[in-house]
N, C-alpha and C positions, 0 to 999 in steps of 0.2 A: 266706096274707097275706104280702106282701113287706115288706122293711124300709122301702122308700119309702112304702108305704101306712101303716105304723105311724107313721113320722115325720110324714106329712101329718096323721094323726088327732091326734097329740099337739100339733102346731102349731095345729090348729083348736080344740082343747079347752082348751089351757093358758091363754090370755088370758081367755076368759069365766069359766073356773073360778076364776082368781086374783081377778078382779073380784068374783065372788060370795063368795069366802072373805073378802076384805077388807071388804066391806059387812056380811057376817054377823058378823065380829069387831067391827066398829064398833057394830052393834046390840047385841051382847052386852055390850060395855063401857058402852054407854048404860044398860042395865038395871042393871048392877052399880053404876055411879056413882049412879044414881037411888036405889038402896037405901042407899047409904052417906052421901050428903051431907044436910046440914040447911039449907044455904043455896042458893037458886035460882041464884045467880051461877055457881057451879061447874058446875051442870047445863047452864046456858045456854052457857057457854064450850065444854063438851064437845059439845053439840049443834051448835054452829056449826062446830066442827072436823070433826065427822062429816059434816055436809052439804057442807062445802067439799071434803073428801077424796073423798067418793063422787061429788059433782058433777064434780069434776075428772077422775075416772076415766071416767065416762060421757061427758063432753064430749070427752075425747081419743079415745075409741072412736068417737063420732059423727063427729068430724072425719076420722078414718082411713077410715071407711066412705065418707064423702062424697068424699074425695079419690080413693079407689079407683074409685068409680063415675064420677067426672068423667074420670079417665084412661081408663077403659074406653069411655066415650062419645066421647072424642077419637079413640081408635083406630077406632071404628066410623064416625065421620064421615070420617076419612081414607080408610078403605076404600071408603066410598060415593062419595067424590069422585075417586078414582083411576080413570084410564081402563082399561077392560078390554082385555087384549091380544088 
């Protein structure tokens, strides 16, 4: 296994793994807060923050994938429209 292959693997795994870790941490904090609070307002605020943070992460990833596929499609369209030599 070459260094380039290891770098590619780490690059492919790092972002999804960090999203998973962030969402798992948010879930754990939700359980901890649920056990500690007596008022529903605190829990509702935490839940809103968790959903906003996780939603932002997944929305950003979705936009990234959408832009990448859009760029790849533009390249393929340009290849198809170019005259063959």
